[in-house]
C-alpha atoms as an extended CHARMM CRD file, in Angstrom:
* protein
*
       292  EXT
         1         1  UNK       CA              0.0000000000        0.0000000000        0.0000000000  PROA      1               0.0000000000
         2         2  UNK       CA              2.8090000000        2.3860000000        0.9150000000  PROA      2               0.0000000000
         3         3  UNK       CA              4.5500000000        1.6170000000       -2.3770000000  PROA      3               0.0000000000
         4         4  UNK       CA              1.3400000000        2.3820000000       -4.2840000000  PROA      4               0.0000000000
         5         5  UNK       CA              0.9880000000        5.7260000000       -2.5020000000  PROA      5               0.0000000000
         6         6  UNK       CA              4.5780000000        6.6340000000       -3.3500000000  PROA      6               0.0000000000
         7         7  UNK       CA              4.0000000000        5.6960000000       -6.9820000000  PROA      7               0.0000000000
         8         8  UNK       CA              0.7650000000        7.6960000000       -7.1440000000  PROA      8               0.0000000000
         9         9  UNK       CA              2.3650000000       10.9390000000       -6.0180000000  PROA      9               0.0000000000
        10        10  UNK       CA              4.5730000000       11.4650000000       -9.0890000000  PROA      10              0.0000000000
        11        11  UNK       CA              1.6590000000       10.5030000000      -11.3390000000  PROA      11              0.0000000000
        12        12  UNK       CA             -0.6100000000       13.0480000000       -9.6530000000  PROA      12              0.0000000000
        13        13  UNK       CA              2.1360000000       15.6450000000       -9.7870000000  PROA      13              0.0000000000
        14        14  UNK       CA              2.6490000000       14.9180000000      -13.4770000000  PROA      14              0.0000000000
        15        15  UNK       CA             -1.0760000000       15.2440000000      -14.1730000000  PROA      15              0.0000000000
        16        16  UNK       CA             -1.2970000000       18.5280000000      -12.2700000000  PROA      16              0.0000000000
        17        17  UNK       CA              1.7030000000       19.9530000000      -14.1110000000  PROA      17              0.0000000000
        18        18  UNK       CA              0.1650000000       18.7830000000      -17.3920000000  PROA      18              0.0000000000
        19        19  UNK       CA             -3.0700000000       20.6270000000      -16.5580000000  PROA      19              0.0000000000
        20        20  UNK       CA             -1.1800000000       23.8370000000      -15.7950000000  PROA      20              0.0000000000
        21        21  UNK       CA              0.8060000000       23.4880000000      -19.0080000000  PROA      21              0.0000000000
        22        22  UNK       CA             -2.4370000000       23.0500000000      -20.9860000000  PROA      22              0.0000000000
        23        23  UNK       CA             -3.9540000000       26.2140000000      -19.5120000000  PROA      23              0.0000000000
        24        24  UNK       CA             -0.7670000000       28.1500000000      -20.2670000000  PROA      24              0.0000000000
        25        25  UNK       CA             -0.7670000000       26.8020000000      -23.8240000000  PROA      25              0.0000000000
        26        26  UNK       CA             -4.4300000000       27.6580000000      -24.4640000000  PROA      26              0.0000000000
        27        27  UNK       CA             -4.0190000000       31.1660000000      -23.0870000000  PROA      27              0.0000000000
        28        28  UNK       CA             -0.9230000000       31.7230000000      -25.2120000000  PROA      28              0.0000000000
        29        29  UNK       CA             -2.6820000000       30.5070000000      -28.3690000000  PROA      29              0.0000000000
        30        30  UNK       CA             -5.8760000000       32.5080000000      -27.9620000000  PROA      30              0.0000000000
        31        31  UNK       CA             -4.3940000000       35.7710000000      -26.7330000000  PROA      31              0.0000000000
        32        32  UNK       CA             -1.5470000000       35.4030000000      -29.2390000000  PROA      32              0.0000000000
        33        33  UNK       CA             -4.1250000000       34.9770000000      -31.9790000000  PROA      33              0.0000000000
        34        34  UNK       CA             -6.0020000000       38.0440000000      -30.7820000000  PROA      34              0.0000000000
        35        35  UNK       CA             -2.8230000000       40.1360000000      -30.6870000000  PROA      35              0.0000000000
        36        36  UNK       CA             -2.1020000000       38.9620000000      -34.2400000000  PROA      36              0.0000000000
        37        37  UNK       CA             -4.8550000000       41.1720000000      -35.6510000000  PROA      37              0.0000000000
        38        38  UNK       CA             -2.4370000000       44.0650000000      -36.1670000000  PROA      38              0.0000000000
        39        39  UNK       CA              0.0670000000       41.9370000000      -38.1000000000  PROA      39              0.0000000000
        40        40  UNK       CA             -2.6380000000       40.2560000000      -40.1710000000  PROA      40              0.0000000000
        41        41  UNK       CA             -4.0980000000       43.6410000000      -41.1340000000  PROA      41              0.0000000000
        42        42  UNK       CA             -0.6730000000       45.0170000000      -42.0870000000  PROA      42              0.0000000000
        43        43  UNK       CA              0.9230000000       42.0350000000      -43.8290000000  PROA      43              0.0000000000
        44        44  UNK       CA             -1.8560000000       39.5120000000      -44.5110000000  PROA      44              0.0000000000
        45        45  UNK       CA             -2.5120000000       36.1470000000      -42.8250000000  PROA      45              0.0000000000
        46        46  UNK       CA             -0.1550000000       34.1070000000      -45.0410000000  PROA      46              0.0000000000
        47        47  UNK       CA              2.9110000000       36.3320000000      -44.5720000000  PROA      47              0.0000000000
        48        48  UNK       CA              2.1580000000       36.5650000000      -40.8490000000  PROA      48              0.0000000000
        49        49  UNK       CA              1.9580000000       32.7790000000      -40.6010000000  PROA      49              0.0000000000
        50        50  UNK       CA              5.1600000000       32.2280000000      -42.5880000000  PROA      50              0.0000000000
        51        51  UNK       CA              7.2790000000       34.7210000000      -40.6460000000  PROA      51              0.0000000000
        52        52  UNK       CA              6.0770000000       33.4010000000      -37.3030000000  PROA      52              0.0000000000
        53        53  UNK       CA              6.8890000000       29.8360000000      -38.2930000000  PROA      53              0.0000000000
        54        54  UNK       CA             10.3220000000       30.8440000000      -39.6050000000  PROA      54              0.0000000000
        55        55  UNK       CA             11.1940000000       32.7610000000      -36.4370000000  PROA      55              0.0000000000
        56        56  UNK       CA              9.8540000000       30.0310000000      -34.1450000000  PROA      56              0.0000000000
        57        57  UNK       CA             11.7280000000       27.3450000000      -36.0970000000  PROA      57              0.0000000000
        58        58  UNK       CA             14.9830000000       29.3270000000      -36.0110000000  PROA      58              0.0000000000
        59        59  UNK       CA             14.7620000000       30.0930000000      -32.2770000000  PROA      59              0.0000000000
        60        60  UNK       CA             13.9680000000       26.5040000000      -31.3200000000  PROA      60              0.0000000000
        61        61  UNK       CA             16.6250000000       25.0490000000      -33.6360000000  PROA      61              0.0000000000
        62        62  UNK       CA             19.2710000000       27.2430000000      -31.9980000000  PROA      62              0.0000000000
        63        63  UNK       CA             18.1530000000       26.0780000000      -28.5550000000  PROA      63              0.0000000000
        64        64  UNK       CA             17.6520000000       22.3680000000      -29.3260000000  PROA      64              0.0000000000
        65        65  UNK       CA             20.2320000000       21.8540000000      -32.1030000000  PROA      65              0.0000000000
        66        66  UNK       CA             18.5240000000       18.7390000000      -33.5190000000  PROA      66              0.0000000000
        67        67  UNK       CA             21.0170000000       16.1250000000      -34.8450000000  PROA      67              0.0000000000
        68        68  UNK       CA             19.3640000000       15.7530000000      -38.2530000000  PROA      68              0.0000000000
        69        69  UNK       CA             21.8580000000       13.2360000000      -39.6450000000  PROA      69              0.0000000000
        70        70  UNK       CA             21.1140000000       10.7120000000      -36.9100000000  PROA      70              0.0000000000
        71        71  UNK       CA             17.3420000000       10.5500000000      -37.3420000000  PROA      71              0.0000000000
        72        72  UNK       CA             15.6220000000        7.3880000000      -38.5260000000  PROA      72              0.0000000000
        73        73  UNK       CA             13.1200000000        7.1500000000      -41.3480000000  PROA      73              0.0000000000
        74        74  UNK       CA             10.2790000000        6.9340000000      -38.8120000000  PROA      74              0.0000000000
        75        75  UNK       CA             11.4120000000       10.1510000000      -37.1460000000  PROA      75              0.0000000000
        76        76  UNK       CA             11.6410000000       11.9960000000      -40.4640000000  PROA      76              0.0000000000
        77        77  UNK       CA              8.1440000000       10.8210000000      -41.4180000000  PROA      77              0.0000000000
        78        78  UNK       CA              6.7880000000       11.9760000000      -38.0770000000  PROA      78              0.0000000000
        79        79  UNK       CA              8.3780000000       15.4250000000      -38.4760000000  PROA      79              0.0000000000
        80        80  UNK       CA              7.1370000000       15.7090000000      -42.0600000000  PROA      80              0.0000000000
        81        81  UNK       CA              3.5180000000       14.8340000000      -41.2950000000  PROA      81              0.0000000000
        82        82  UNK       CA              3.3790000000       17.0120000000      -38.1980000000  PROA      82              0.0000000000
        83        83  UNK       CA              5.0640000000       19.9280000000      -39.9560000000  PROA      83              0.0000000000
        84        84  UNK       CA              2.6690000000       19.8530000000      -42.9130000000  PROA      84              0.0000000000
        85        85  UNK       CA             -0.2640000000       19.6770000000      -40.5070000000  PROA      85              0.0000000000
        86        86  UNK       CA              1.0590000000       22.6150000000      -38.4670000000  PROA      86              0.0000000000
        87        87  UNK       CA              1.4800000000       24.7470000000      -41.5640000000  PROA      87              0.0000000000
        88        88  UNK       CA             -1.9700000000       23.9520000000      -42.9520000000  PROA      88              0.0000000000
        89        89  UNK       CA             -3.7120000000       24.4290000000      -39.6190000000  PROA      89              0.0000000000
        90        90  UNK       CA             -2.0040000000       27.7580000000      -38.9070000000  PROA      90              0.0000000000
        91        91  UNK       CA             -2.5130000000       29.1540000000      -42.4090000000  PROA      91              0.0000000000
        92        92  UNK       CA             -6.2050000000       28.2580000000      -42.3270000000  PROA      92              0.0000000000
        93        93  UNK       CA             -6.7710000000       29.5780000000      -38.8190000000  PROA      93              0.0000000000
        94        94  UNK       CA             -5.1770000000       32.9830000000      -39.3990000000  PROA      94              0.0000000000
        95        95  UNK       CA             -7.0350000000       33.3050000000      -42.6980000000  PROA      95              0.0000000000
        96        96  UNK       CA            -10.2370000000       32.5420000000      -40.7830000000  PROA      96              0.0000000000
        97        97  UNK       CA             -9.7600000000       35.1110000000      -38.0110000000  PROA      97              0.0000000000
        98        98  UNK       CA             -8.9930000000       37.6840000000      -40.6940000000  PROA      98              0.0000000000
        99        99  UNK       CA            -12.5990000000       37.2450000000      -41.8500000000  PROA      99              0.0000000000
       100       100  UNK       CA            -14.7020000000       36.1400000000      -38.8620000000  PROA      100             0.0000000000
       101       101  UNK       CA            -14.6350000000       36.8040000000      -35.0790000000  PROA      101             0.0000000000
       102       102  UNK       CA            -12.0860000000       34.8590000000      -33.0650000000  PROA      102             0.0000000000
       103       103  UNK       CA            -14.6730000000       33.1040000000      -30.8760000000  PROA      103             0.0000000000
       104       104  UNK       CA            -16.5860000000       31.8410000000      -33.9100000000  PROA      104             0.0000000000
       105       105  UNK       CA            -13.4040000000       30.6910000000      -35.6540000000  PROA      105             0.0000000000
       106       106  UNK       CA            -12.2590000000       28.6800000000      -32.6250000000  PROA      106             0.0000000000
       107       107  UNK       CA            -15.7110000000       27.1260000000      -32.2040000000  PROA      107             0.0000000000
       108       108  UNK       CA            -15.8230000000       26.0130000000      -35.8390000000  PROA      108             0.0000000000
       109       109  UNK       CA            -12.2680000000       24.7290000000      -35.5570000000  PROA      109             0.0000000000
       110       110  UNK       CA            -13.4080000000       22.4150000000      -32.7750000000  PROA      110             0.0000000000
       111       111  UNK       CA            -16.0520000000       20.7690000000      -34.9670000000  PROA      111             0.0000000000
       112       112  UNK       CA            -13.3260000000       18.8270000000      -36.8050000000  PROA      112             0.0000000000
       113       113  UNK       CA            -11.8120000000       16.8610000000      -33.9030000000  PROA      113             0.0000000000
       114       114  UNK       CA            -15.2590000000       16.6250000000      -32.3290000000  PROA      114             0.0000000000
       115       115  UNK       CA            -16.7010000000       14.9170000000      -35.4060000000  PROA      115             0.0000000000
       116       116  UNK       CA            -13.7620000000       12.4960000000      -35.6020000000  PROA      116             0.0000000000
       117       117  UNK       CA            -14.0970000000       11.5780000000      -31.9220000000  PROA      117             0.0000000000
       118       118  UNK       CA            -17.8510000000       11.0680000000      -32.2320000000  PROA      118             0.0000000000
       119       119  UNK       CA            -17.4160000000        8.8810000000      -35.3120000000  PROA      119             0.0000000000
       120       120  UNK       CA            -15.0030000000        6.6820000000      -33.3850000000  PROA      120             0.0000000000
       121       121  UNK       CA            -17.5880000000        6.2140000000      -30.6270000000  PROA      121             0.0000000000
       122       122  UNK       CA            -20.3200000000        5.1280000000      -33.0300000000  PROA      122             0.0000000000
       123       123  UNK       CA            -23.9800000000        6.1320000000      -33.1940000000  PROA      123             0.0000000000
       124       124  UNK       CA            -26.4770000000        6.2840000000      -30.3600000000  PROA      124             0.0000000000
       125       125  UNK       CA            -27.0390000000        8.9330000000      -27.7190000000  PROA      125             0.0000000000
       126       126  UNK       CA            -23.5250000000       10.3390000000      -28.1800000000  PROA      126             0.0000000000
       127       127  UNK       CA            -24.7000000000       12.0040000000      -31.4030000000  PROA      127             0.0000000000
       128       128  UNK       CA            -26.1630000000       14.6730000000      -29.1140000000  PROA      128             0.0000000000
       129       129  UNK       CA            -22.6630000000       16.1500000000      -28.7390000000  PROA      129             0.0000000000
       130       130  UNK       CA            -22.0290000000       17.1380000000      -32.3800000000  PROA      130             0.0000000000
       131       131  UNK       CA            -25.6220000000       18.3800000000      -32.6010000000  PROA      131             0.0000000000
       132       132  UNK       CA            -25.0670000000       20.5720000000      -29.5370000000  PROA      132             0.0000000000
       133       133  UNK       CA            -21.8050000000       21.8800000000      -30.9990000000  PROA      133             0.0000000000
       134       134  UNK       CA            -23.4650000000       22.6610000000      -34.3390000000  PROA      134             0.0000000000
       135       135  UNK       CA            -26.2520000000       24.5240000000      -32.5440000000  PROA      135             0.0000000000
       136       136  UNK       CA            -23.5810000000       26.4350000000      -30.6060000000  PROA      136             0.0000000000
       137       137  UNK       CA            -21.8670000000       27.4940000000      -33.8340000000  PROA      137             0.0000000000
       138       138  UNK       CA            -25.1950000000       28.6370000000      -35.2660000000  PROA      138             0.0000000000
       139       139  UNK       CA            -25.8340000000       30.7820000000      -32.1870000000  PROA      139             0.0000000000
       140       140  UNK       CA            -22.3020000000       32.2100000000      -32.4200000000  PROA      140             0.0000000000
       141       141  UNK       CA            -22.8850000000       33.1190000000      -36.0680000000  PROA      141             0.0000000000
       142       142  UNK       CA            -25.6220000000       35.6360000000      -35.2450000000  PROA      142             0.0000000000
       143       143  UNK       CA            -24.8160000000       38.8230000000      -33.3590000000  PROA      143             0.0000000000
       144       144  UNK       CA            -28.4410000000       39.8410000000      -32.7540000000  PROA      144             0.0000000000
       145       145  UNK       CA            -28.6000000000       41.9790000000      -35.8670000000  PROA      145             0.0000000000
       146       146  UNK       CA            -27.4680000000       39.6350000000      -38.6240000000  PROA      146             0.0000000000
       147       147  UNK       CA            -25.3140000000       36.6600000000      -39.6380000000  PROA      147             0.0000000000
       148       148  UNK       CA            -21.5700000000       37.1790000000      -39.2350000000  PROA      148             0.0000000000
       149       149  UNK       CA            -20.2780000000       33.9400000000      -40.7560000000  PROA      149             0.0000000000
       150       150  UNK       CA            -18.3930000000       35.0030000000      -43.8920000000  PROA      150             0.0000000000
       151       151  UNK       CA            -18.4490000000       31.8390000000      -46.0920000000  PROA      151             0.0000000000
       152       152  UNK       CA            -14.7430000000       31.9330000000      -46.9580000000  PROA      152             0.0000000000
       153       153  UNK       CA            -13.8090000000       32.5090000000      -43.3320000000  PROA      153             0.0000000000
       154       154  UNK       CA            -15.9920000000       29.5890000000      -42.2710000000  PROA      154             0.0000000000
       155       155  UNK       CA            -14.3110000000       27.3220000000      -44.8270000000  PROA      155             0.0000000000
       156       156  UNK       CA            -10.8750000000       28.3000000000      -43.5430000000  PROA      156             0.0000000000
       157       157  UNK       CA            -12.0050000000       27.5910000000      -39.9760000000  PROA      157             0.0000000000
       158       158  UNK       CA            -13.2220000000       24.1460000000      -41.0920000000  PROA      158             0.0000000000
       159       159  UNK       CA             -9.7890000000       23.5070000000      -42.6300000000  PROA      159             0.0000000000
       160       160  UNK       CA             -8.1810000000       24.5000000000      -39.3380000000  PROA      160             0.0000000000
       161       161  UNK       CA            -10.5010000000       22.0400000000      -37.5990000000  PROA      161             0.0000000000
       162       162  UNK       CA             -9.3080000000       19.1570000000      -39.7520000000  PROA      162             0.0000000000
       163       163  UNK       CA             -5.7400000000       20.1640000000      -38.9990000000  PROA      163             0.0000000000
       164       164  UNK       CA             -6.4300000000       20.4300000000      -35.2640000000  PROA      164             0.0000000000
       165       165  UNK       CA             -7.6780000000       16.8570000000      -34.9870000000  PROA      165             0.0000000000
       166       166  UNK       CA             -4.6870000000       15.5380000000      -36.9140000000  PROA      166             0.0000000000
       167       167  UNK       CA             -2.2700000000       17.7190000000      -34.9440000000  PROA      167             0.0000000000
       168       168  UNK       CA             -3.1860000000       16.1950000000      -31.5590000000  PROA      168             0.0000000000
       169       169  UNK       CA             -2.5940000000       12.6430000000      -32.7970000000  PROA      169             0.0000000000
       170       170  UNK       CA              0.6450000000       13.4930000000      -34.6080000000  PROA      170             0.0000000000
       171       171  UNK       CA              2.0200000000       15.5710000000      -31.7080000000  PROA      171             0.0000000000
       172       172  UNK       CA              1.5010000000       12.6560000000      -29.3310000000  PROA      172             0.0000000000
       173       173  UNK       CA              3.3860000000       10.3450000000      -31.6940000000  PROA      173             0.0000000000
       174       174  UNK       CA              6.1900000000       12.8510000000      -32.1920000000  PROA      174             0.0000000000
       175       175  UNK       CA              6.6600000000       13.0610000000      -28.4360000000  PROA      175             0.0000000000
       176       176  UNK       CA              7.2760000000        9.3130000000      -28.3750000000  PROA      176             0.0000000000
       177       177  UNK       CA              9.7640000000        8.9930000000      -31.2350000000  PROA      177             0.0000000000
       178       178  UNK       CA             11.8620000000       12.0970000000      -30.4660000000  PROA      178             0.0000000000
       179       179  UNK       CA             13.7790000000       13.1700000000      -27.3930000000  PROA      179             0.0000000000
       180       180  UNK       CA             12.8820000000       16.4010000000      -25.6520000000  PROA      180             0.0000000000
       181       181  UNK       CA             11.7540000000       19.0890000000      -28.0920000000  PROA      181             0.0000000000
       182       182  UNK       CA             13.6520000000       17.7080000000      -31.1020000000  PROA      182             0.0000000000
       183       183  UNK       CA             10.4440000000       16.5610000000      -32.7850000000  PROA      183             0.0000000000
       184       184  UNK       CA              8.8610000000       19.9770000000      -32.4070000000  PROA      184             0.0000000000
       185       185  UNK       CA             11.9990000000       21.6630000000      -33.7280000000  PROA      185             0.0000000000
       186       186  UNK       CA             12.0870000000       19.5020000000      -36.8600000000  PROA      186             0.0000000000
       187       187  UNK       CA              8.3360000000       19.8680000000      -37.4170000000  PROA      187             0.0000000000
       188       188  UNK       CA              8.5200000000       23.6600000000      -37.2200000000  PROA      188             0.0000000000
       189       189  UNK       CA             11.2780000000       23.6770000000      -39.8390000000  PROA      189             0.0000000000
       190       190  UNK       CA              9.0800000000       21.5890000000      -42.1430000000  PROA      190             0.0000000000
       191       191  UNK       CA              6.0790000000       23.8590000000      -41.4130000000  PROA      191             0.0000000000
       192       192  UNK       CA              8.0730000000       26.9770000000      -42.3330000000  PROA      192             0.0000000000
       193       193  UNK       CA              9.1340000000       25.4210000000      -45.6580000000  PROA      193             0.0000000000
       194       194  UNK       CA              5.5530000000       24.3850000000      -46.4600000000  PROA      194             0.0000000000
       195       195  UNK       CA              4.2040000000       27.8680000000      -45.6460000000  PROA      195             0.0000000000
       196       196  UNK       CA              6.8820000000       29.6510000000      -47.7070000000  PROA      196             0.0000000000
       197       197  UNK       CA              5.0590000000       29.6900000000      -51.0720000000  PROA      197             0.0000000000
       198       198  UNK       CA              2.0210000000       31.2940000000      -49.4380000000  PROA      198             0.0000000000
       199       199  UNK       CA              3.8510000000       33.8860000000      -47.3540000000  PROA      199             0.0000000000
       200       200  UNK       CA              6.8120000000       34.9640000000      -49.4920000000  PROA      200             0.0000000000
       201       201  UNK       CA              4.9020000000       37.3290000000      -51.8520000000  PROA      201             0.0000000000
       202       202  UNK       CA              4.2630000000       39.8510000000      -49.0510000000  PROA      202             0.0000000000
       203       203  UNK       CA              7.0570000000       39.0250000000      -46.6250000000  PROA      203             0.0000000000
       204       204  UNK       CA              9.1450000000       42.0170000000      -47.7590000000  PROA      204             0.0000000000
       205       205  UNK       CA              6.5930000000       44.3880000000      -46.2280000000  PROA      205             0.0000000000
       206       206  UNK       CA              7.4530000000       43.1100000000      -42.7490000000  PROA      206             0.0000000000
       207       207  UNK       CA             11.2510000000       43.1820000000      -43.1310000000  PROA      207             0.0000000000
       208       208  UNK       CA             11.7640000000       46.2390000000      -40.9600000000  PROA      208             0.0000000000
       209       209  UNK       CA             12.5740000000       46.6370000000      -37.2490000000  PROA      209             0.0000000000
       210       210  UNK       CA              8.9660000000       47.2440000000      -36.2530000000  PROA      210             0.0000000000
       211       211  UNK       CA              7.5860000000       44.3520000000      -38.2930000000  PROA      211             0.0000000000
       212       212  UNK       CA             10.2570000000       41.8630000000      -37.2430000000  PROA      212             0.0000000000
       213       213  UNK       CA              9.9190000000       42.8420000000      -33.5880000000  PROA      213             0.0000000000
       214       214  UNK       CA              6.1720000000       42.2930000000      -33.7800000000  PROA      214             0.0000000000
       215       215  UNK       CA              6.6260000000       38.9320000000      -35.4770000000  PROA      215             0.0000000000
       216       216  UNK       CA              9.1930000000       37.8010000000      -32.9130000000  PROA      216             0.0000000000
       217       217  UNK       CA              6.8250000000       38.4820000000      -30.0380000000  PROA      217             0.0000000000
       218       218  UNK       CA              3.9170000000       36.8050000000      -31.8090000000  PROA      218             0.0000000000
       219       219  UNK       CA              6.0600000000       33.8000000000      -32.7790000000  PROA      219             0.0000000000
       220       220  UNK       CA              6.8140000000       33.1880000000      -29.1090000000  PROA      220             0.0000000000
       221       221  UNK       CA              3.0910000000       33.2970000000      -28.2520000000  PROA      221             0.0000000000
       222       222  UNK       CA              2.0120000000       31.2460000000      -31.2820000000  PROA      222             0.0000000000
       223       223  UNK       CA              3.3680000000       28.7630000000      -32.2390000000  PROA      223             0.0000000000
       224       224  UNK       CA              6.5930000000       28.2640000000      -30.2250000000  PROA      224             0.0000000000
       225       225  UNK       CA              5.4380000000       28.4580000000      -26.6000000000  PROA      225             0.0000000000
       226       226  UNK       CA              2.0860000000       26.6080000000      -26.8990000000  PROA      226             0.0000000000
       227       227  UNK       CA              3.4510000000       23.8140000000      -29.1060000000  PROA      227             0.0000000000
       228       228  UNK       CA              6.2950000000       23.2100000000      -26.6730000000  PROA      228             0.0000000000
       229       229  UNK       CA              3.9440000000       23.2690000000      -23.6840000000  PROA      229             0.0000000000
       230       230  UNK       CA              1.5040000000       20.8730000000      -25.3520000000  PROA      230             0.0000000000
       231       231  UNK       CA              4.2160000000       18.3920000000      -26.2990000000  PROA      231             0.0000000000
       232       232  UNK       CA              5.4430000000       18.3290000000      -22.6930000000  PROA      232             0.0000000000
       233       233  UNK       CA              1.8680000000       18.1010000000      -21.3640000000  PROA      233             0.0000000000
       234       234  UNK       CA              1.0360000000       15.1370000000      -23.6190000000  PROA      234             0.0000000000
       235       235  UNK       CA              3.9630000000       13.2510000000      -22.0850000000  PROA      235             0.0000000000
       236       236  UNK       CA              2.5330000000       13.7630000000      -18.6040000000  PROA      236             0.0000000000
       237       237  UNK       CA             -1.1690000000       13.0770000000      -19.0590000000  PROA      237             0.0000000000
       238       238  UNK       CA             -3.5340000000       10.8190000000      -21.0460000000  PROA      238             0.0000000000
       239       239  UNK       CA             -4.7610000000       12.1250000000      -24.3870000000  PROA      239             0.0000000000
       240       240  UNK       CA             -8.3310000000       11.9030000000      -23.0520000000  PROA      240             0.0000000000
       241       241  UNK       CA             -7.5640000000       14.3470000000      -20.2160000000  PROA      241             0.0000000000
       242       242  UNK       CA             -5.7040000000       16.5800000000      -22.6700000000  PROA      242             0.0000000000
       243       243  UNK       CA             -8.7480000000       16.6190000000      -24.9510000000  PROA      243             0.0000000000
       244       244  UNK       CA            -11.1170000000       17.5730000000      -22.1290000000  PROA      244             0.0000000000
       245       245  UNK       CA             -8.9050000000       20.5000000000      -21.1090000000  PROA      245             0.0000000000
       246       246  UNK       CA             -8.5910000000       21.6660000000      -24.6990000000  PROA      246             0.0000000000
       247       247  UNK       CA            -12.3930000000       21.8260000000      -24.7390000000  PROA      247             0.0000000000
       248       248  UNK       CA            -12.1070000000       25.1120000000      -22.8710000000  PROA      248             0.0000000000
       249       249  UNK       CA            -10.3360000000       26.7530000000      -25.8010000000  PROA      249             0.0000000000
       250       250  UNK       CA            -13.4840000000       28.1870000000      -27.4620000000  PROA      250             0.0000000000
       251       251  UNK       CA            -14.3160000000       29.9910000000      -24.2150000000  PROA      251             0.0000000000
       252       252  UNK       CA            -10.7750000000       31.3800000000      -23.9790000000  PROA      252             0.0000000000
       253       253  UNK       CA            -10.9850000000       32.4210000000      -27.6210000000  PROA      253             0.0000000000
       254       254  UNK       CA            -14.1980000000       34.3320000000      -26.9570000000  PROA      254             0.0000000000
       255       255  UNK       CA            -12.6220000000       35.9570000000      -23.8840000000  PROA      255             0.0000000000
       256       256  UNK       CA             -9.5080000000       36.9740000000      -25.8310000000  PROA      256             0.0000000000
       257       257  UNK       CA            -11.6590000000       38.3680000000      -28.6270000000  PROA      257             0.0000000000
       258       258  UNK       CA            -13.6040000000       40.4490000000      -26.1280000000  PROA      258             0.0000000000
       259       259  UNK       CA            -10.6300000000       41.7480000000      -24.1280000000  PROA      259             0.0000000000
       260       260  UNK       CA             -8.1480000000       42.3580000000      -26.9560000000  PROA      260             0.0000000000
       261       261  UNK       CA            -10.2560000000       42.8950000000      -30.0840000000  PROA      261             0.0000000000
       262       262  UNK       CA            -13.3790000000       44.3930000000      -28.4610000000  PROA      262             0.0000000000
       263       263  UNK       CA            -15.5590000000       41.6710000000      -29.9970000000  PROA      263             0.0000000000
       264       264  UNK       CA            -18.5650000000       41.6360000000      -27.6170000000  PROA      264             0.0000000000
       265       265  UNK       CA            -20.8980000000       38.6690000000      -27.3960000000  PROA      265             0.0000000000
       266       266  UNK       CA            -24.6610000000       38.5950000000      -26.9960000000  PROA      266             0.0000000000
       267       267  UNK       CA            -26.2070000000       36.2760000000      -24.3700000000  PROA      267             0.0000000000
       268       268  UNK       CA            -27.1200000000       33.8180000000      -27.1340000000  PROA      268             0.0000000000
       269       269  UNK       CA            -23.5220000000       33.8400000000      -28.4110000000  PROA      269             0.0000000000
       270       270  UNK       CA            -22.3070000000       33.1230000000      -24.8820000000  PROA      270             0.0000000000
       271       271  UNK       CA            -24.7480000000       30.2240000000      -24.7810000000  PROA      271             0.0000000000
       272       272  UNK       CA            -23.3680000000       29.0490000000      -28.1220000000  PROA      272             0.0000000000
       273       273  UNK       CA            -19.8200000000       29.0930000000      -26.7450000000  PROA      273             0.0000000000
       274       274  UNK       CA            -21.0010000000       27.1040000000      -23.7380000000  PROA      274             0.0000000000
       275       275  UNK       CA            -22.6300000000       24.5000000000      -25.9800000000  PROA      275             0.0000000000
       276       276  UNK       CA            -19.4190000000       24.0060000000      -27.9750000000  PROA      276             0.0000000000
       277       277  UNK       CA            -17.3550000000       23.6610000000      -24.7870000000  PROA      277             0.0000000000
       278       278  UNK       CA            -19.8680000000       21.2190000000      -23.2810000000  PROA      278             0.0000000000
       279       279  UNK       CA            -20.0360000000       19.1560000000      -26.4810000000  PROA      279             0.0000000000
       280       280  UNK       CA            -16.2650000000       18.8940000000      -26.7610000000  PROA      280             0.0000000000
       281       281  UNK       CA            -15.8770000000       17.9380000000      -23.0940000000  PROA      281             0.0000000000
       282       282  UNK       CA            -18.7830000000       15.5060000000      -23.3520000000  PROA      282             0.0000000000
       283       283  UNK       CA            -17.5130000000       13.5750000000      -26.3520000000  PROA      283             0.0000000000
       284       284  UNK       CA            -14.0200000000       13.3950000000      -24.8840000000  PROA      284             0.0000000000
       285       285  UNK       CA            -15.4090000000       12.0910000000      -21.5880000000  PROA      285             0.0000000000
       286       286  UNK       CA            -17.4580000000        9.5170000000      -23.4870000000  PROA      286             0.0000000000
       287       287  UNK       CA            -14.3710000000        8.3740000000      -25.3490000000  PROA      287             0.0000000000
       288       288  UNK       CA            -12.4950000000        8.0570000000      -22.0680000000  PROA      288             0.0000000000
       289       289  UNK       CA            -15.3220000000        6.0000000000      -20.5540000000  PROA      289             0.0000000000
       290       290  UNK       CA            -15.4670000000        3.7380000000      -23.6100000000  PROA      290             0.0000000000
       291       291  UNK       CA            -11.7260000000        3.0850000000      -23.4210000000  PROA      291             0.0000000000
       292       292  UNK       CA            -12.0070000000        2.3180000000      -19.7120000000  PROA      292             0.0000000000
């Protein structure tokens, strides 16, 4: 019994630290995304995405110094898939928040992993979760005076949602096949290369002290800090617990949009955010129960 108690303490400590890391990551992502509005307006979402990925990749590579020549084929494949997913997800998400409110974009983004998780659980009563999330998105799309869901912005948010679901699975795998933050470092390099064709046409506009300083700060907030925190968190907690915590991200996105971008929400939009959060937490809890 004493041995079990001793063994439980590090596990509980690891879970608690993982929870704190998740909250730090979510806050960094959502407030970093909100603060990105200035850069997106000035340089466009694609150039903003590219420069942030380049800076984040360069900073992390200098810190980690990944031994590229020693990596196996499996490690290269992991870095390639995760890097492509990172680039696609980030490009789509910043293109989305350039067109629709941050809270709505994050809510739509969550429909992707939510649908995948529900599909894995099968039919039955659990179908209530995607229906609740869809209703939440509908409520978020109306500000009391009219519909705010720009079709192109919604499509980009859907693309980010597909990337988000894939990202969680690939990040977990990368944490297993690489040491420390080497997997993240390699994946960010791949992501920067993939984003280059989209961002290069306007990148010259940001090559000045003010623009580069802004991009450096934003690169630390998104993607460098949250990706690193999430990779560490996924090593310390089950993916099911990670998924439940990430369910709070739409609420944080709405809060960041309100505080930073002055994007107020009507009572019905707040209800919509709550429905998306509840649906995401509910389907993740159901998946955890099914596995148990």
